[in-house]
C-alpha positions in Angstrom: 3.2 -5.3 -12.6 5.3 -6.0 -9.3 5.0 -3.9 -6.2 7.4 -1.1 -6.8 6.1 -0.5 -10.3 2.8 -0.1 -8.7 4.2 2.4 -5.9 6.2 4.2 -8.4 3.4 4.5 -10.6 1.1 5.7 -7.9 3.9 8.2 -7.0 3.9 9.6 -10.3 0.0 9.7 -10.8 -0.2 11.7 -7.6 2.5 14.1 -8.9 0.2 14.3 -11.9 -3.1 14.8 -10.1 -4.1 11.1 -9.8 -3.8 9.2 -7.2 -6.6 6.1 -7.5 -4.1 3.5 -5.9 -4.0 5.8 -2.7 -7.6 6.1 -2.7 -8.1 2.3 -2.8 -5.4 1.8 0.1 -7.2 4.5 2.5 -10.9 2.9 1.3 -9.3 -1.0 2.6 -7.6 0.8 5.6 -10.7 2.3 6.7 -12.7 -1.2 6.2 -10.0 -2.5 8.3 -11.0 0.5 10.8 -7.2 1.9 11.1 -5.5 4.9 9.5 -4.0 4.2 6.4 -0.5 4.9 7.3 -0.9 2.0 9.8 -2.3 -0.1 7.3 0.6 0.6 4.8 3.1 -0.1 8.0 1.5 -3.2 8.5 1.6 -4.7 5.1 5.3 -3.7 4.3 6.3 -5.2 7.9 4.6 -8.6 6.6 6.0 -8.4 3.7 9.5 -8.1 4.9 8.8 -10.7 7.6 11.1 -14.0 7.2 8.7 -16.9 5.9 8.2 -20.0 8.3 9.7 -23.1 6.8 6.9 -26.0 6.9 
């Protein structure tokens, strides 16, 4: 499952009272010692960075 499908599924689960993906993101952010919004932003920024050529 690609990331877009996971985000869409998480959004749908949240609307239905689920949201286990968000809980997992919050746990990883807490482990990294930062707010989950910043954790998500950093992950998105890293995902859209141009890849360095070797």
